[in-house]
Backbone of each chain as ProteinMPNN parsed JSONL, in Angstrom:
{"seq_chain_A": "XXXXXXXXXXXXXXXXXXXXXXXXXXXXXXXXXXXXXXXXXXXXXXXXXXXXXXXXXXXXXXXXXXXXXXXXXXXXXXXXXXXXXXX", "coords_chain_A": {"N_chain_A": [[6.532, -26.759, 22.135], [3.869, -27.161, 24.296], [2.18, -29.288, 24.635], [3.352, -31.552, 23.624], [4.959, -32.729, 25.482], [6.299, -35.188, 27.853], [4.733, -35.781, 30.061], [1.72, -37.159, 30.786], [-1.482, -36.069, 30.749], [-4.79, -36.635, 31.397], [-7.596, -35.789, 29.36], [-9.765, -34.856, 30.759], [-8.818, -33.982, 33.19], [-7.108, -31.99, 32.532], [-6.366, -28.612, 32.79], [-8.479, -26.123, 31.644], [-7.434, -23.47, 29.817], [-8.179, -20.096, 30.189], [-9.027, -17.719, 27.858], [-8.745, -14.256, 27.201], [-11.42, -12.412, 25.871], [-11.061, -11.534, 22.57], [-10.993, -8.434, 20.913], [-12.076, -6.877, 18.001], [-9.952, -4.603, 16.541], [-10.596, -2.666, 14.746], [-13.312, -2.462, 14.841], [-13.552, -1.467, 17.385], [-12.508, 1.071, 17.102], [-14.316, 2.031, 15.387], [-13.872, 2.019, 12.627], [-14.65, 2.108, 9.273], [-13.596, 1.942, 6.805], [-10.668, 0.68, 5.516], [-7.693, 2.001, 4.693], [-5.302, 1.653, 2.137], [-2.893, 3.035, 2.073], [-2.402, 3.912, 4.574], [-0.152, 3.189, 6.481], [0.552, 2.977, 9.115], [-1.584, 1.851, 10.511], [-1.663, -0.61, 9.376], [0.745, -1.91, 9.786], [1.027, -3.16, 12.45], [-0.449, -5.464, 12.014], [0.934, -7.268, 10.625], [3.268, -9.846, 10.218], [6.682, -10.503, 11.313], [7.965, -11.522, 9.137], [6.561, -10.437, 7.145], [4.135, -11.483, 6.635], [0.532, -11.705, 6.59], [-1.203, -11.29, 9.565], [-3.247, -13.691, 11.069], [-6.81, -13.672, 11.641], [-7.498, -15.136, 13.759], [-5.427, -14.872, 15.508], [-5.164, -12.072, 15.764], [-7.681, -11.258, 16.398], [-9.475, -9.875, 14.895], [-12.62, -9.001, 13.373], [-14.59, -10.729, 10.884], [-15.381, -9.161, 8.716], [-13.7, -6.91, 8.831], [-11.238, -8.15, 8.633], [-11.292, -9.122, 6.056], [-11.321, -6.732, 4.611], [-8.969, -5.73, 5.445], [-7.071, -7.501, 4.36], [-7.24, -6.974, 1.598], [-6.362, -4.358, 1.657], [-3.743, -4.631, 2.588], [-2.636, -6.145, 0.554], [-2.795, -4.404, -1.568], [-1.12, -2.406, -0.663], [1.259, -3.802, -0.69], [1.582, -4.232, -3.394], [2.191, -1.724, -4.312], [4.541, -1.271, -3.16], [4.645, -0.231, -0.582], [4.603, -1.874, 1.517], [6.525, -4.801, 2.25], [6.641, -7.808, 0.247], [7.832, -10.054, 1.256], [10.064, -10.617, 3.957], [13.444, -11.013, 4.936], [14.293, -13.22, 7.531]], "CA_chain_A": [[5.109, -27.079, 22.277], [3.573, -27.608, 25.652], [1.403, -30.53, 24.652], [4.109, -32.708, 23.189], [5.812, -33.175, 26.565], [6.097, -36.578, 28.241], [3.738, -35.97, 31.118], [0.398, -37.345, 30.186], [-2.629, -35.671, 31.582], [-6.006, -36.971, 30.666], [-8.293, -34.594, 28.901], [-10.731, -34.351, 31.727], [-8.166, -33.286, 34.297], [-6.326, -30.86, 32.051], [-7.044, -27.343, 33.058], [-8.796, -25.322, 30.467], [-6.954, -22.104, 29.97], [-9.188, -19.129, 29.78], [-8.47, -16.612, 27.09], [-9.546, -13.039, 27.206], [-12.148, -12.189, 24.623], [-10.355, -10.566, 21.728], [-11.903, -7.475, 20.293], [-11.603, -6.358, 16.725], [-9.465, -3.249, 16.787], [-11.249, -1.716, 13.841], [-14.658, -2.242, 15.382], [-13.418, -0.629, 18.577], [-12.299, 2.45, 16.653], [-15.394, 2.333, 14.444], [-13.333, 2.273, 11.296], [-15.385, 1.343, 8.263], [-12.792, 1.805, 5.604], [-9.242, 0.535, 5.795], [-7.027, 2.591, 3.536], [-4.067, 0.888, 1.937], [-1.672, 3.805, 2.268], [-2.25, 4.238, 5.984], [0.687, 2.062, 6.89], [0.609, 2.892, 10.572], [-2.599, 0.935, 11.013], [-1.463, -1.951, 8.801], [2.0, -2.492, 10.268], [0.892, -4.125, 13.55], [-1.167, -6.672, 11.609], [1.826, -7.985, 9.718], [4.295, -10.525, 10.995], [8.045, -10.063, 11.022], [8.309, -11.942, 7.778], [5.729, -9.732, 6.179], [2.87, -12.182, 6.406], [-0.666, -11.144, 7.215], [-1.566, -11.982, 10.799], [-4.594, -14.229, 10.929], [-7.798, -13.071, 12.538], [-7.494, -15.974, 14.967], [-4.432, -14.28, 16.4], [-5.375, -10.649, 16.015], [-9.011, -11.056, 16.947], [-10.304, -9.03, 14.044], [-13.845, -9.611, 12.896], [-14.441, -11.232, 9.516], [-15.524, -8.072, 7.754], [-12.499, -6.084, 8.811], [-10.123, -8.969, 8.163], [-11.41, -9.131, 4.593], [-10.897, -5.428, 4.087], [-7.547, -5.591, 5.774], [-6.243, -8.253, 3.409], [-7.13, -6.251, 0.33], [-5.54, -3.171, 1.889], [-2.344, -5.05, 2.685], [-2.192, -6.583, -0.767], [-2.59, -3.203, -2.376], [0.092, -1.745, -0.165], [2.388, -4.586, -1.179], [1.705, -4.027, -4.834], [2.781, -0.428, -4.592], [5.829, -1.265, -2.437], [4.613, 0.399, 0.732], [4.937, -2.975, 2.411], [7.243, -5.845, 1.522], [5.982, -9.098, 0.07], [8.45, -10.933, 2.248], [11.276, -10.043, 4.522], [14.339, -12.034, 5.46], [14.162, -13.323, 8.99]], "C_chain_A": [[4.833, -27.675, 23.643], [2.955, -28.99, 25.648], [2.252, -31.749, 24.36], [5.06, -33.226, 24.265], [5.45, -34.589, 27.004], [4.98, -36.768, 29.252], [2.339, -36.025, 30.54], [-0.676, -36.941, 31.182], [-3.876, -35.979, 30.777], [-6.805, -35.701, 30.391], [-9.188, -33.983, 29.975], [-10.056, -33.547, 32.831], [-7.39, -32.061, 33.849], [-7.098, -29.557, 32.248], [-7.311, -26.609, 31.752], [-8.317, -23.907, 30.694], [-8.014, -21.149, 29.451], [-8.527, -17.976, 29.06], [-9.374, -15.405, 27.219], [-10.224, -12.888, 25.853], [-11.421, -11.147, 23.804], [-11.366, -9.661, 21.025], [-11.269, -6.967, 19.002], [-11.201, -4.9, 16.892], [-10.133, -2.213, 15.89], [-12.674, -1.43, 14.292], [-14.589, -1.296, 16.571], [-13.241, 0.835, 18.191], [-13.39, 2.93, 15.701], [-14.856, 2.776, 13.081], [-14.145, 1.459, 10.3], [-14.517, 1.044, 7.051], [-11.32, 1.729, 5.975], [-8.488, 0.966, 4.55], [-5.652, 1.958, 3.372], [-2.807, 1.699, 2.18], [-1.471, 4.257, 3.714], [-1.455, 3.115, 6.653], [0.723, 1.883, 8.393], [-0.399, 1.885, 11.122], [-2.417, -0.471, 10.464], [-0.267, -2.663, 9.42], [1.819, -3.492, 11.417], [0.187, -5.424, 13.158], [-0.361, -7.477, 10.594], [2.928, -8.612, 10.543], [5.672, -10.007, 10.604], [8.459, -10.407, 9.606], [7.464, -11.258, 6.714], [4.414, -10.425, 5.891], [1.711, -11.46, 7.094], [-0.999, -11.962, 8.455], [-3.017, -12.434, 10.716], [-5.54, -13.616, 11.957], [-7.905, -13.879, 13.828], [-6.528, -15.384, 16.001], [-4.817, -12.85, 16.763], [-6.746, -10.352, 16.617], [-9.899, -10.151, 16.117], [-11.578, -9.755, 13.611], [-13.697, -9.917, 11.406], [-14.485, -10.104, 8.496], [-14.237, -7.256, 7.66], [-11.291, -6.864, 8.341], [-10.121, -9.011, 6.633], [-10.896, -7.829, 4.004], [-9.413, -5.199, 4.324], [-6.679, -6.299, 4.733], [-6.134, -7.525, 2.076], [-6.246, -5.013, 0.493], [-4.061, -3.539, 1.912], [-1.819, -5.454, 1.318], [-1.974, -5.405, -1.705], [-1.316, -2.492, -1.961], [1.342, -2.485, -0.626], [2.644, -4.305, -2.645], [2.433, -2.725, -5.137], [4.026, -0.185, -3.72], [5.821, -0.427, -1.166], [4.938, -0.624, 1.813], [5.698, -4.018, 1.602], [6.372, -7.086, 1.31], [6.528, -10.095, 1.091], [9.716, -10.25, 2.743], [12.137, -11.163, 5.062], [14.248, -12.049, 6.974], [15.464, -12.916, 9.666]], "O_chain_A": [[5.516, -28.604, 24.073], [3.186, -29.778, 26.565], [1.924, -32.856, 24.788], [5.891, -34.088, 23.979], [4.427, -35.132, 26.587], [4.348, -37.824, 29.285], [1.852, -35.088, 29.907], [-0.736, -37.436, 32.307], [-3.982, -35.614, 29.606], [-6.694, -34.696, 31.095], [-9.338, -32.765, 30.074], [-10.611, -32.577, 33.346], [-7.05, -31.199, 34.659], [-8.279, -29.431, 31.924], [-6.445, -26.508, 30.882], [-8.735, -23.232, 31.635], [-8.645, -21.375, 28.419], [-7.602, -17.343, 29.568], [-10.595, -15.518, 27.33], [-9.642, -13.209, 24.817], [-11.186, -10.028, 24.26], [-12.441, -10.093, 20.609], [-10.075, -6.672, 18.945], [-11.997, -4.068, 17.326], [-10.222, -1.036, 16.238], [-13.178, -0.316, 14.149], [-15.451, -0.435, 16.746], [-13.754, 1.73, 18.863], [-13.39, 4.082, 15.266], [-15.314, 3.75, 12.483], [-14.309, 0.251, 10.47], [-14.687, 0.032, 6.371], [-10.793, 2.604, 6.662], [-8.63, 0.366, 3.485], [-4.931, 1.753, 4.348], [-1.755, 1.128, 2.463], [-0.477, 4.911, 4.032], [-2.013, 2.225, 7.294], [0.904, 0.772, 8.89], [-0.111, 1.158, 12.073], [-2.955, -1.427, 11.022], [-0.273, -3.886, 9.56], [2.401, -4.575, 11.369], [0.231, -6.393, 13.916], [-0.907, -8.258, 9.814], [3.462, -7.987, 11.459], [5.814, -9.19, 9.694], [9.208, -9.671, 8.963], [7.648, -11.489, 5.519], [3.664, -10.008, 5.008], [1.902, -10.709, 8.051], [-1.068, -13.189, 8.395], [-3.901, -11.664, 10.342], [-5.117, -13.112, 12.997], [-8.347, -13.37, 14.858], [-6.791, -15.401, 17.204], [-4.795, -12.47, 17.933], [-6.943, -9.323, 17.263], [-10.952, -9.71, 16.578], [-11.597, -10.981, 13.5], [-12.783, -9.416, 10.751], [-13.72, -10.095, 7.531], [-13.75, -6.953, 6.571], [-10.401, -6.296, 7.709], [-9.066, -8.942, 6.003], [-10.141, -7.821, 3.032], [-8.713, -4.573, 3.528], [-5.672, -5.753, 4.282], [-5.054, -7.465, 1.488], [-5.482, -4.66, -0.406], [-3.23, -2.845, 1.327], [-0.682, -5.139, 0.967], [-1.066, -5.422, -2.536], [-0.536, -2.037, -2.798], [2.365, -1.865, -0.919], [3.788, -4.16, -3.074], [3.195, -2.636, -6.1], [4.492, 0.945, -3.569], [6.87, 0.036, -0.719], [5.471, -0.293, 2.872], [5.524, -4.102, 0.386], [5.477, -7.37, 2.106], [5.785, -10.866, 1.698], [10.336, -9.438, 2.057], [11.623, -12.151, 5.587], [14.14, -11.002, 7.612], [15.555, -12.936, 10.893]]}, "seq_chain_B": "XXXXXXXXXXXXXXXXXXXXXXXXXXXXXXXXXXXXXXXXXXXXXXXXXXXXXXXXXXXXXXXXXXXXXXXXXXXXXXXXXXXXXXXXXXXXXXXXXXXXXXXXXXXXXXXXXXXXXXXXXXXXXXXXXXXXXXXX", "coords_chain_B": {"N_chain_B": [[-19.183, 8.958, -15.452], [-16.414, 7.707, -13.792], [-14.585, 7.76, -10.694], [-11.142, 7.653, -9.872], [-8.242, 6.48, -8.159], [-4.894, 6.936, -8.539], [-1.779, 5.666, -7.757], [1.52, 6.474, -8.139], [4.832, 5.358, -8.582], [7.65, 7.097, -8.931], [10.912, 7.56, -10.374], [13.522, 7.994, -8.002], [15.374, 10.036, -8.078], [14.457, 12.427, -9.22], [13.974, 15.869, -10.097], [11.92, 18.682, -9.04], [10.812, 19.858, -11.288], [10.696, 17.838, -13.16], [8.885, 16.111, -11.967], [6.593, 17.67, -12.025], [6.313, 17.708, -14.708], [5.54, 15.099, -15.239], [3.042, 15.091, -14.021], [1.774, 16.949, -15.601], [1.714, 15.628, -18.019], [-0.058, 13.596, -17.462], [-2.398, 15.009, -16.89], [-2.844, 16.023, -19.373], [-3.413, 13.731, -20.845], [-5.756, 12.977, -19.529], [-7.489, 15.11, -20.008], [-7.833, 14.868, -22.686], [-9.413, 12.651, -22.783], [-11.885, 13.248, -21.669], [-11.668, 13.237, -18.943], [-10.769, 14.407, -15.614], [-8.451, 16.029, -13.455], [-8.49, 15.697, -10.02], [-7.189, 15.92, -7.576], [-3.897, 16.196, -6.341], [-1.448, 14.551, -4.566], [1.707, 14.878, -3.209], [3.71, 12.554, -2.048], [6.314, 12.299, -1.748], [9.824, 11.372, -1.464], [10.475, 8.045, -0.727], [11.335, 5.06, 1.066], [11.32, 1.967, -0.574], [9.318, -1.003, -0.273], [10.39, -3.202, -1.395], [12.883, -3.967, -3.861], [12.561, -2.2, -6.889], [13.13, -2.372, -10.198], [15.833, -2.357, -9.59], [16.144, -0.199, -7.886], [16.038, 1.231, -4.64], [14.644, 3.263, -3.591], [11.899, 5.508, -4.06], [9.884, 8.002, -5.654], [6.877, 9.053, -4.516], [3.657, 9.533, -5.845], [0.411, 10.61, -5.535], [-2.645, 10.466, -6.994], [-5.84, 11.756, -7.574], [-8.47, 11.275, -9.75], [-10.895, 11.673, -12.389], [-12.14, 9.5, -14.914], [-12.94, 8.123, -18.061], [-14.419, 4.948, -18.05], [-13.716, 3.129, -19.974], [-11.334, 4.02, -20.833], [-9.424, 3.535, -19.028], [-7.688, 1.385, -19.212], [-6.139, 2.245, -21.287], [-4.935, 4.396, -20.103], [-3.413, 3.082, -18.22], [-1.653, 1.672, -19.831], [-0.322, 3.786, -20.844], [0.99, 4.737, -18.587], [2.722, 2.654, -18.292], [4.373, 2.907, -20.473], [5.724, 5.191, -19.953], [8.822, 6.16, -18.999], [9.737, 7.237, -16.617], [8.171, 6.364, -14.635], [8.152, 3.924, -12.244], [6.473, 2.019, -11.091], [2.951, 1.43, -10.752], [-0.388, 1.946, -9.468], [-3.747, 1.567, -9.955], [-6.862, 2.416, -8.785], [-10.32, 1.975, -8.469], [-12.66, 4.265, -7.181], [-15.454, 4.541, -5.059], [-18.264, 6.815, -4.833], [-18.631, 7.57, -2.22], [-16.239, 6.88, -1.028], [-14.531, 8.56, -2.385], [-15.362, 11.025, -1.497], [-14.578, 10.864, 1.149], [-11.849, 10.76, 0.792], [-11.299, 13.251, -0.319], [-11.963, 14.861, 1.747], [-10.286, 14.136, 3.887], [-7.429, 15.481, 4.265], [-5.012, 15.168, 5.449], [-4.056, 12.382, 5.945], [-1.655, 11.52, 5.798], [0.148, 10.17, 7.407], [1.397, 7.935, 6.784], [3.383, 8.715, 5.143], [5.117, 10.148, 6.742], [6.104, 8.203, 8.418], [7.553, 6.183, 6.991], [9.421, 7.612, 5.745], [12.523, 8.068, 4.252], [15.546, 7.483, 6.032], [18.208, 7.284, 5.662], [20.638, 8.514, 3.336], [20.364, 8.005, -0.219], [22.559, 7.189, -1.538], [24.358, 4.946, -1.305], [22.922, 2.569, -1.667], [21.676, 2.496, -4.121], [23.323, 1.884, -6.206], [24.254, -0.73, -6.12], [24.233, -4.042, -7.462], [21.269, -5.775, -8.036], [20.606, -8.908, -6.75], [18.457, -10.508, -6.287], [15.655, -10.662, -8.168], [12.753, -8.845, -8.262], [9.595, -10.001, -8.736], [7.267, -8.69, -10.974], [4.007, -7.71, -11.442], [2.985, -5.798, -13.053]], "CA_chain_B": [[-17.743, 9.091, -15.219], [-16.018, 7.157, -12.495], [-13.38, 8.381, -10.144], [-10.071, 6.704, -9.622], [-7.048, 6.925, -7.462], [-3.704, 6.223, -9.004], [-0.538, 5.908, -7.039], [2.645, 6.232, -9.032], [6.191, 5.429, -8.038], [8.575, 7.637, -9.918], [12.322, 7.421, -10.005], [13.757, 8.791, -6.793], [16.284, 11.166, -8.252], [13.896, 13.449, -10.101], [13.738, 17.168, -9.461], [10.515, 19.094, -9.021], [10.345, 20.163, -12.637], [10.361, 16.574, -13.822], [7.651, 15.609, -11.357], [5.502, 18.462, -12.594], [6.185, 17.27, -16.098], [4.747, 13.873, -15.205], [1.662, 15.471, -13.711], [1.268, 17.619, -16.793], [1.457, 14.62, -19.038], [-1.264, 12.865, -17.073], [-3.547, 15.902, -17.093], [-3.047, 16.087, -20.816], [-4.115, 12.506, -21.241], [-7.109, 12.965, -18.968], [-8.336, 16.109, -20.675], [-8.147, 14.313, -23.996], [-10.419, 11.608, -22.641], [-13.007, 13.755, -20.872], [-11.444, 13.087, -17.505], [-10.199, 15.594, -14.995], [-7.624, 15.807, -12.283], [-9.171, 16.249, -8.863], [-6.282, 16.261, -6.475], [-2.584, 15.56, -6.422], [-0.647, 14.538, -3.34], [3.093, 14.44, -3.38], [4.15, 11.902, -0.809], [7.759, 12.503, -1.684], [10.742, 10.245, -1.61], [10.298, 7.055, 0.336], [11.993, 3.777, 0.888], [10.385, 0.981, -1.103], [9.241, -2.261, 0.468], [11.283, -4.139, -2.086], [13.528, -3.269, -4.972], [11.899, -2.148, -8.181], [14.131, -2.027, -11.211], [17.114, -2.194, -8.885], [16.245, 0.965, -7.008], [15.445, 1.011, -3.323], [13.841, 4.422, -3.224], [11.022, 5.99, -5.111], [9.132, 9.228, -5.369], [5.47, 8.667, -4.589], [2.695, 10.521, -6.303], [-0.942, 10.093, -5.335], [-3.495, 11.306, -7.834], [-7.265, 11.443, -7.686], [-8.954, 11.812, -11.029], [-11.996, 10.977, -13.035], [-11.719, 8.993, -16.207], [-13.907, 7.213, -18.668], [-14.019, 3.607, -17.626], [-13.113, 2.403, -21.09], [-10.004, 4.55, -21.131], [-8.502, 3.253, -17.93], [-6.626, 0.491, -19.691], [-5.247, 3.083, -22.088], [-4.158, 5.167, -19.135], [-2.435, 2.181, -17.615], [-0.579, 1.378, -20.788], [0.439, 5.029, -20.92], [1.882, 4.705, -17.436], [3.74, 1.627, -18.537], [5.316, 3.364, -21.483], [6.459, 6.338, -19.468], [9.951, 5.506, -18.343], [10.019, 7.78, -15.296], [7.312, 5.669, -13.684], [8.638, 2.578, -11.947], [5.332, 1.142, -10.857], [1.741, 2.216, -10.507], [-1.562, 1.224, -8.988], [-4.966, 2.33, -10.233], [-7.973, 1.872, -8.007], [-11.599, 2.655, -8.644], [-13.227, 4.728, -5.919], [-16.878, 4.845, -5.075], [-18.508, 8.224, -4.516], [-18.45, 7.753, -0.787], [-14.803, 6.821, -0.766], [-13.927, 9.775, -2.94], [-15.708, 12.097, -0.572], [-13.701, 10.731, 2.312], [-10.479, 11.085, 0.387], [-11.166, 14.681, -0.513], [-12.061, 15.489, 3.054], [-9.115, 13.862, 4.727], [-6.238, 15.982, 3.596], [-3.749, 14.781, 6.084], [-3.853, 11.04, 6.496], [-0.355, 11.13, 5.265], [1.108, 9.683, 8.393], [2.163, 6.901, 6.094], [4.561, 9.343, 4.553], [6.059, 10.49, 7.801], [6.709, 7.051, 9.078], [8.532, 5.451, 6.205], [10.333, 8.52, 5.053], [13.848, 7.458, 4.355], [16.41, 8.109, 7.022], [19.578, 7.317, 5.161], [20.726, 8.958, 1.944], [20.206, 6.898, -1.155], [23.763, 7.049, -2.359], [25.048, 3.662, -1.31], [22.133, 1.389, -2.022], [21.109, 2.484, -5.452], [24.241, 1.44, -7.234], [24.621, -2.153, -6.076], [23.444, -4.859, -8.374], [20.284, -6.602, -7.368], [20.724, -10.34, -7.014], [17.108, -11.035, -6.347], [14.757, -9.885, -9.014], [11.398, -8.859, -7.737], [8.604, -10.243, -9.779], [6.309, -7.612, -11.087], [2.807, -8.029, -12.217], [2.653, -4.745, -14.015]], "C_chain_B": [[-17.382, 8.58, -13.839], [-14.738, 7.808, -12.009], [-12.375, 7.31, -9.74], [-8.99, 7.345, -8.779], [-5.878, 6.2, -8.096], [-2.484, 6.662, -8.226], [0.605, 5.546, -7.972], [3.934, 6.241, -8.233], [7.081, 5.928, -9.158], [9.993, 7.346, -9.472], [12.648, 8.412, -8.902], [14.542, 10.067, -7.059], [15.755, 12.213, -9.238], [13.837, 14.787, -9.367], [12.285, 17.585, -9.675], [9.955, 19.333, -10.417], [9.918, 18.889, -13.361], [9.075, 15.966, -13.283], [6.448, 16.35, -11.925], [5.231, 18.072, -14.041], [5.321, 16.01, -16.188], [3.274, 14.196, -14.992], [0.997, 16.114, -14.934], [0.854, 16.606, -17.857], [0.157, 13.856, -18.743], [-2.503, 13.727, -17.285], [-3.891, 16.006, -18.573], [-3.855, 14.886, -21.302], [-5.563, 12.539, -20.783], [-8.023, 13.946, -19.702], [-8.715, 15.655, -22.088], [-9.321, 13.347, -23.912], [-11.539, 11.977, -21.682], [-12.842, 13.586, -19.365], [-10.944, 14.384, -16.916], [-9.414, 15.207, -13.757], [-8.316, 16.446, -11.09], [-8.195, 16.732, -7.809], [-4.965, 15.526, -6.664], [-1.887, 15.669, -5.075], [0.76, 14.118, -3.693], [3.56, 13.844, -2.062], [5.667, 12.013, -0.663], [8.557, 11.221, -1.757], [10.615, 9.31, -0.417], [11.088, 5.804, 0.029], [10.962, 2.766, 0.415], [10.416, -0.291, -0.256], [10.121, -3.334, -0.134], [11.862, -3.4, -3.281], [12.68, -3.319, -6.224], [12.902, -1.627, -9.193], [15.439, -1.594, -10.561], [17.21, -0.941, -8.023], [15.48, 0.71, -5.716], [14.536, 2.16, -2.907], [12.972, 4.864, -4.391], [10.32, 7.257, -4.676], [7.66, 8.916, -5.58], [4.589, 9.842, -4.986], [1.306, 9.904, -6.194], [-1.911, 11.02, -6.049], [-4.934, 10.823, -7.776], [-7.777, 12.052, -8.98], [-10.204, 11.068, -11.468], [-11.519, 10.545, -14.409], [-12.842, 8.135, -16.768], [-13.464, 5.783, -18.411], [-13.364, 2.811, -18.753], [-11.668, 2.825, -21.328], [-8.969, 4.23, -20.056], [-7.358, 2.357, -18.387], [-5.631, 1.256, -20.557], [-4.345, 3.916, -21.187], [-3.061, 4.31, -18.53], [-1.294, 1.872, -18.571], [0.283, 2.614, -21.014], [1.455, 5.111, -19.782], [3.049, 3.767, -17.7], [4.818, 2.14, -19.489], [6.213, 4.49, -20.974], [7.601, 5.86, -18.587], [10.317, 6.094, -16.985], [9.217, 7.066, -14.213], [7.823, 4.25, -13.48], [7.477, 1.604, -11.827], [4.113, 1.991, -10.557], [0.62, 1.319, -10.025], [-2.779, 2.098, -9.251], [-6.141, 1.646, -9.552], [-9.226, 2.679, -8.265], [-12.146, 3.045, -7.279], [-14.726, 4.928, -6.08], [-17.06, 6.312, -4.654], [-18.227, 8.528, -3.048], [-16.968, 7.802, -0.431], [-14.108, 8.09, -1.227], [-14.151, 10.956, -2.009], [-14.786, 12.087, 0.637], [-12.277, 11.159, 1.977], [-10.288, 12.589, 0.249], [-11.208, 15.427, 0.805], [-10.77, 15.349, 3.838], [-7.848, 14.27, 3.996], [-4.973, 15.367, 4.163], [-3.819, 13.412, 6.742], [-2.46, 10.572, 6.136], [0.653, 10.774, 6.34], [1.944, 8.553, 7.829], [3.466, 7.477, 5.574], [5.607, 9.622, 5.624], [6.839, 9.281, 8.272], [7.832, 6.438, 8.264], [9.487, 6.347, 5.433], [11.769, 8.067, 5.303], [14.738, 8.241, 5.313], [17.837, 8.228, 6.503], [19.587, 7.833, 3.731], [20.83, 7.778, 0.985], [21.482, 6.519, -1.876], [24.315, 5.638, -2.426], [24.219, 2.558, -1.949], [21.75, 1.336, -3.496], [22.018, 1.846, -6.496], [24.477, -0.072, -7.244], [23.669, -3.011, -6.9], [22.493, -5.764, -7.619], [20.463, -8.064, -7.739], [19.339, -10.919, -7.193], [16.256, -10.105, -7.194], [13.358, -9.981, -8.446], [10.43, -9.057, -8.9], [7.582, -9.13, -9.789], [5.139, -8.015, -11.944], [2.605, -7.032, -13.346], [3.481, -4.84, -15.286]], "O_chain_B": [[-17.98, 8.98, -12.84], [-13.933, 8.326, -12.783], [-12.739, 6.21, -9.323], [-8.852, 8.566, -8.704], [-5.879, 4.972, -8.178], [-2.202, 7.849, -8.065], [0.648, 4.447, -8.525], [4.1, 7.043, -7.314], [7.246, 5.275, -10.188], [10.236, 6.938, -8.336], [12.121, 9.524, -8.869], [14.39, 11.059, -6.346], [16.523, 12.807, -9.995], [13.669, 14.823, -8.148], [11.529, 16.929, -10.392], [8.789, 19.053, -10.694], [8.916, 18.866, -14.076], [8.282, 15.388, -14.025], [5.427, 15.751, -12.261], [4.099, 18.102, -14.523], [4.489, 15.87, -17.085], [2.391, 13.667, -15.666], [-0.165, 15.857, -15.248], [-0.195, 16.717, -18.491], [-0.61, 13.523, -19.647], [-3.523, 13.257, -17.789], [-5.057, 16.069, -18.963], [-4.825, 15.01, -22.05], [-6.476, 12.183, -21.528], [-9.184, 13.643, -19.978], [-9.771, 16.011, -22.61], [-10.12, 13.237, -24.842], [-12.072, 11.124, -20.973], [-13.793, 13.778, -18.607], [-10.718, 15.355, -17.638], [-9.684, 14.196, -13.109], [-8.69, 17.618, -11.145], [-8.355, 17.807, -7.23], [-4.937, 14.373, -7.095], [-1.757, 16.759, -4.517], [0.974, 13.125, -4.389], [3.776, 14.56, -1.084], [6.215, 11.837, 0.425], [8.04, 10.147, -2.066], [10.644, 9.733, 0.738], [11.455, 5.533, -1.114], [9.851, 2.714, 0.944], [11.417, -0.603, 0.389], [10.543, -4.264, 0.553], [11.38, -2.332, -3.658], [12.142, -4.369, -6.576], [13.452, -0.539, -9.027], [16.053, -0.598, -10.945], [18.278, -0.656, -7.481], [14.429, 0.069, -5.703], [13.748, 2.028, -1.97], [13.287, 4.616, -5.555], [10.184, 7.541, -3.486], [7.242, 8.559, -6.681], [4.759, 10.971, -4.525], [1.059, 8.809, -6.7], [-1.988, 12.21, -5.746], [-5.21, 9.631, -7.912], [-7.532, 13.226, -9.258], [-10.516, 9.983, -10.977], [-10.614, 11.145, -14.99], [-13.593, 7.503, -16.025], [-12.285, 5.45, -18.538], [-12.551, 1.922, -18.5], [-10.883, 2.097, -21.935], [-7.801, 4.602, -20.162], [-6.207, 2.549, -17.996], [-4.437, 0.958, -20.562], [-3.162, 4.112, -21.465], [-1.928, 4.758, -18.352], [-0.129, 1.817, -18.178], [1.467, 2.508, -21.335], [2.607, 5.497, -19.976], [4.2, 4.058, -17.372], [6.004, 1.849, -19.332], [7.309, 4.715, -21.489], [7.377, 5.232, -17.552], [11.129, 5.51, -16.266], [9.538, 7.151, -13.028], [7.914, 3.471, -14.429], [7.5, 0.51, -12.391], [4.239, 3.147, -10.151], [0.674, 0.096, -10.157], [-2.827, 3.247, -8.813], [-6.374, 0.45, -9.728], [-9.199, 3.91, -8.279], [-12.103, 2.256, -6.335], [-15.198, 5.421, -7.104], [-16.123, 6.956, -4.183], [-17.676, 9.569, -2.689], [-16.516, 8.639, 0.349], [-13.223, 8.62, -0.555], [-13.257, 11.768, -1.768], [-14.288, 13.119, 1.086], [-11.601, 11.822, 2.763], [-9.257, 13.136, 0.642], [-10.583, 16.474, 0.969], [-10.238, 16.319, 4.378], [-7.28, 13.505, 3.217], [-4.009, 15.089, 3.45], [-3.659, 13.293, 7.956], [-2.146, 9.382, 6.169], [1.849, 11.036, 6.208], [3.035, 8.251, 8.314], [4.505, 6.817, 5.567], [6.799, 9.372, 5.446], [8.049, 9.329, 8.491], [8.927, 6.201, 8.774], [10.253, 5.89, 4.585], [12.155, 7.732, 6.424], [14.689, 9.468, 5.39], [18.572, 9.149, 6.859], [18.631, 7.606, 2.989], [21.317, 6.705, 1.337], [21.483, 5.63, -2.727], [24.703, 5.179, -3.5], [24.743, 1.717, -2.679], [21.528, 0.26, -4.05], [21.561, 1.341, -7.521], [24.86, -0.63, -8.272], [22.475, -2.733, -7.01], [22.887, -6.438, -6.668], [20.469, -8.412, -8.92], [19.075, -11.701, -8.107], [16.171, -8.904, -6.937], [12.85, -11.071, -8.183], [10.474, -8.346, -9.905], [7.1, -8.69, -8.746], [5.286, -8.586, -13.025], [2.127, -7.367, -14.43], [3.316, -4.022, -16.192]]}, "name": "protein", "num_of_chains": 2, "seq": "XXXXXXXXXXXXXXXXXXXXXXXXXXXXXXXXXXXXXXXXXXXXXXXXXXXXXXXXXXXXXXXXXXXXXXXXXXXXXXXXXXXXXXXXXXXXXXXXXXXXXXXXXXXXXXXXXXXXXXXXXXXXXXXXXXXXXXXXXXXXXXXXXXXXXXXXXXXXXXXXXXXXXXXXXXXXXXXXXXXXXXXXXXXXXXXXXXXXXXXXXXXXXXXXXXXXXXXXXXXXXXX"}
């Protein structure tokens, strides 16, 4: 963790890092429906351990994140994706 | 009448005749209950995301059908009783979704990607230590 280091910088002087605006990948492709058996599009939104990547990280919009979670959960149920994977 | 999609995982070591037998059995059930089979996709043998009943591979079958909404639970219990089916998933489709499904014949890139690369001989026999919890 960068912040937990010993060098103390006051909040005012700390440089604010600028992040690039993240764009929802489904909005960019104009996908309205996320299909649970289309694993190619689900795989990148899953962590190594099989967890769902949060929208904070992936930059997905709320609507698509909601649809994504149901798609991933369905895919898990039918064993297209793992519930968890050993690290 | 509502339309549904059911995905079935069959045992991996079935031959084509047995798979057709499964499909036949389902059509029989559906025709009894005023339903009809719309489309059948055979995704083929694939590696499972986790072990189901100690097997690592399964034969996937994707079926689109109509069914009376009251009979869906009966259909599900039928799936449960049929011992060739390892696991299943039944999903209700809206008209719009169904239309899309019927149009898109080849979204089966899912099949290509996870198609098993190694033969199933070694993995199927070993005893599973971890039991996967199943809702179904």
